[in-house]
C-alpha positions in Angstrom: 51.0 6.2 101.8 49.4 9.5 102.7 49.6 10.5 98.9 47.7 7.3 98.2 45.2 7.7 100.0 44.4 11.2 99.0 44.6 9.8 95.3 41.7 7.2 96.1 39.7 9.8 97.8 39.7 12.1 94.8 38.9 9.0 92.3 35.8 8.1 94.6 34.5 11.4 94.7 35.1 11.7 91.2 33.2 8.0 90.3 30.6 9.6 92.9 30.3 12.9 91.0 29.9 10.9 87.7 27.1 8.7 88.9 25.6 11.4 90.3 25.6 12.8 86.7 24.3 10.3 85.3 21.4 9.4 87.8 20.2 13.2 87.2 20.4 12.4 83.2 18.6 9.3 83.7 15.8 11.3 86.2 15.3 13.7 83.0 14.9 10.6 81.0 12.1 9.9 82.8 10.7 13.2 82.9 7.3 13.7 80.9 8.3 17.0 79.0 11.7 15.2 78.2 10.0 12.1 76.6 7.5 14.6 74.9 10.5 16.3 73.1 12.1 13.4 72.4 8.9 12.4 70.6 8.4 15.5 69.0 12.0 15.6 67.6 11.6 12.1 66.2 8.4 13.4 64.9 9.7 16.6 63.1 12.4 14.3 61.8 10.1 11.7 60.3 8.2 14.3 59.0 11.1 15.7 57.2 11.9 12.2 56.0 8.6 12.0 54.8 8.3 14.9 52.9 11.4 14.5 51.2 10.8 10.9 50.0 7.2 12.2 48.9 8.8 15.1 47.0 11.2 12.9 45.1 8.4 10.3 44.7 6.2 13.2 43.3 9.0 14.8 41.2 9.9 11.2 39.5 6.0 10.8 38.6 6.0 14.4 37.1 9.0 13.2 35.1 6.9 10.3 34.1 4.1 12.2 33.2 5.9 14.7 31.4 7.9 11.5 29.4 4.4 10.1 29.2 2.7 13.3 27.8 5.5 13.5 25.0 5.2 10.1 23.8 1.5 10.6 23.8 2.0 14.1 21.5 4.2 12.0 19.2 1.9 9.0 19.2 -0.9 11.8 18.0 1.2 12.9 15.2 1.9 9.4 14.0 -1.8 8.8 14.3 -2.7 12.1 12.7 -0.2 11.3 9.7 -1.2 7.5 9.3 -4.8 8.9 8.9 -3.9 11.3 6.3 -1.9 9.2 4.4 -5.3 6.4 4.5 -7.3 9.5 3.3 -5.0 9.9 0.5 -4.7 6.5 -0.2 -8.5 6.2 0.0 -8.7 9.0 -2.8 -6.1 7.5 -4.9 -8.1 4.2 -5.0 -11.1 5.6 -5.6 -9.8 8.0 -8.4 -8.2 4.5 -9.7 -11.6 2.7 -9.7 -13.0 5.8 -11.1 -10.6 6.2 -14.4 -10.8 2.2 -14.6 -14.6 2.1 -14.4 -14.4 4.9 -17.1 -12.4 2.9 -19.3 -14.3 -0.1 -19.3 -17.1 1.7 -20.2 -15.6 3.3 -22.9 -14.9 0.0 -24.3 -18.7 -1.1 -24.1 -19.3 2.2 -26.3 -20.7 0.3 -29.1 -22.3 -2.7 -27.1 -25.8 -3.2 -26.1 -27.8 -5.9 -24.2 -30.9 -7.5 -25.3 -33.0 -9.0 -22.4 -36.3 -11.7 -23.4 -35.1 -12.6 -26.9 -36.3 -16.3 -27.5 -33.7 -18.6 -26.1 -34.1 -22.3 -26.9 -30.6 -24.0 -26.9 -27.6 -24.0 -25.0 -26.0 -25.1 -28.4 -26.9 -21.8 -29.8 -24.1 -20.5 -32.1 -22.7 -16.8 -32.4 -24.1 -17.1 -36.0 -27.7 -17.9 -34.6 -27.4 -15.4 -32.1 -26.3 -12.7 -34.6 -29.5 -14.0 -37.0 -31.8 -13.3 -34.1 -30.7 -9.9 -33.4 -30.8 -8.9 -37.1 -34.4 -10.4 -37.3 -35.6 -8.2 -34.3 -33.9 -5.3 -35.4 -35.4 -5.3 -38.7 -38.6 -6.6 -38.0 -39.5 -5.1 -34.5 -37.4 -1.7 -34.8 -37.4 -0.8 -38.5 -33.9 -0.3 -38.2 -32.1 -1.4 -41.2 -29.4 -4.0 -40.1 -26.9 -6.5 -41.6 -25.0 -9.3 -39.8 -21.6 -7.3 -41.0 -23.0 -4.6 -39.2 -22.4 -6.8 -35.7 -18.6 -7.5 -34.6 -20.2 -10.1 -32.1 -23.2 -11.5 -30.5 -23.4 -14.0 -27.8 -25.4 -14.9 -24.5 -24.3 -14.6 -21.0 -24.3 -17.2 -18.4 -25.5 -20.9 -18.4 -28.5 -22.2 -20.2 -31.8 -22.2 -18.1 -35.1 -23.5 -19.2 -36.5 -21.3 -16.6 -35.3 -17.9 -18.0 -34.2 -16.3 -21.2 -30.3 -15.2 -21.2 -28.9 -11.7 -22.2 -27.6 -11.2 -25.0 -24.4 -8.8 -25.7 -24.0 -7.2 -28.8 -21.1 -5.0 -30.1 -21.5 -3.1 -33.4 -18.8 -2.2 -36.0 -19.8 1.3 -35.4 -21.7 3.2 -33.0 -24.0 5.0 -35.5 -25.6 1.8 -35.9 -26.1 1.3 -31.6 -27.8 4.9 -31.6 -30.2 4.3 -34.2 -31.5 1.0 -32.4 -31.2 2.9 -29.0 -33.6 5.6 -30.5 -35.8 3.1 -31.5 -36.2 0.8 -28.7 -39.3 2.2 -27.4 -41.3 0.5 -29.9 -40.7 -2.7 -28.0 -42.7 -1.8 -25.1 -45.2 -4.3 -24.1 -43.0 -6.9 -26.3 -41.5 -8.5 -23.2 -37.9 -7.6 -25.1 -35.8 -4.8 -23.4 -32.7 -3.2 -24.8 -30.1 -1.4 -22.8 -26.4 0.1 -23.1 -23.8 -2.5 -22.0 -23.0 -1.0 -18.7 -20.2 -1.9 -16.2 -21.2 -3.3 -13.0 -20.5 -0.4 -11.3 -22.9 2.0 -13.4 -25.9 -0.6 -13.8 -25.4 -0.7 -9.9 -25.7 3.3 -9.3 -28.4 3.3 -12.0 -30.4 0.6 -9.7 -29.5 2.6 -6.4 -30.5 6.4 -7.9 -33.7 4.5 -9.2 -34.7 3.8 -5.3 -34.6 7.6 -4.2 -38.2 8.8 -3.7 -37.5 12.1 -5.8 -36.5 10.0 -9.0 -38.9 9.1 -11.6 -36.9 7.3 -14.0 -33.0 6.2 -14.3 -31.0 5.6 -17.8 -27.7 6.2 -19.4 -26.8 7.6 -23.1 -22.9 6.9 -24.3 -22.3 5.5 -20.7 -23.0 8.6 -19.1 -26.0 8.2 -16.2 -29.1 10.2 -15.9 -31.7 10.6 -13.9 -35.2 12.2 -14.3 -37.0 13.5 -11.1 -40.5 13.7 -10.4 -40.9 17.6 -11.2 -39.8 17.0 -14.5 -35.7 18.1 -14.0 -33.4 16.2 -15.5 -29.8 15.2 -13.6 -26.4 13.8 -14.7 -25.0 11.5 -12.3 -21.3 12.0 -11.6 -19.0 9.8 -9.5 -19.6 12.3 -6.3 -23.3 12.9 -6.7 -25.1 11.7 -3.8 -28.1 9.6 -4.6 -30.2 11.7 -1.7 -33.8 13.9 -2.4 -31.7 16.9 -0.6 -28.8 16.5 -3.1 -30.7 15.9 -6.2 -33.3 18.5 -6.0 -31.3 21.2 -5.0 -30.2 23.3 -8.5 -27.3 24.4 -7.2 -25.4 21.0 -7.0 -25.8 20.9 -10.8 -25.8 24.3 -12.2 -22.2 24.4 -12.6 -21.6 20.9 -14.5 -22.7 19.9 -17.9 -25.2 17.9 -18.9 
């Protein structure tokens, strides 16, 4: 009996002691210093976590930026390659167009165009057209010409009472064409003009050249294009000749080229 009481007493003391400890701890929780300590620890943990997450985010963004920069450089390289290919294609196309124009002009080497010759009917035959050309050349230019010197002659476009259609004349020999073009100045003031049969490209180039301020006259010889400047100098127009005052008046741009 006495042992039982002592045990109960010890248990009671132990529980009491424990309660005292708990109370003291609770008192510590209630102190300002403890709360500040807890808050500081939480703040530090929170800052550490935020710093870690920010670091991870920054590293992720850096990786993405590096990836985008790499992609951007690759795209720049591809763009440069495409631009170079485009430039090469443009150069090839320009060269082909130039060659085609030269071939087309070569096919017209024996031909001339006559403007202003009487045009009375839409039923004018090739023979009638040839006859008019022969008469014009013999009587106005004093150049001997027979029908057999002409390969073909025909009007251009549809008949229109309001205007006279041009005539294209192709000669059997280039020599006859040269005789006629050398004598065409005799037609001045008659309303009739004679020109070489030029391609559309060459016709337009001569027109554009004539509009340049420093140009006095533009013309062609055997399909080659020329201008006479107002200072009296003669220039041959090549495909890469710039139609500007500065370029045409600069002798250095033409000294290395044949007239």
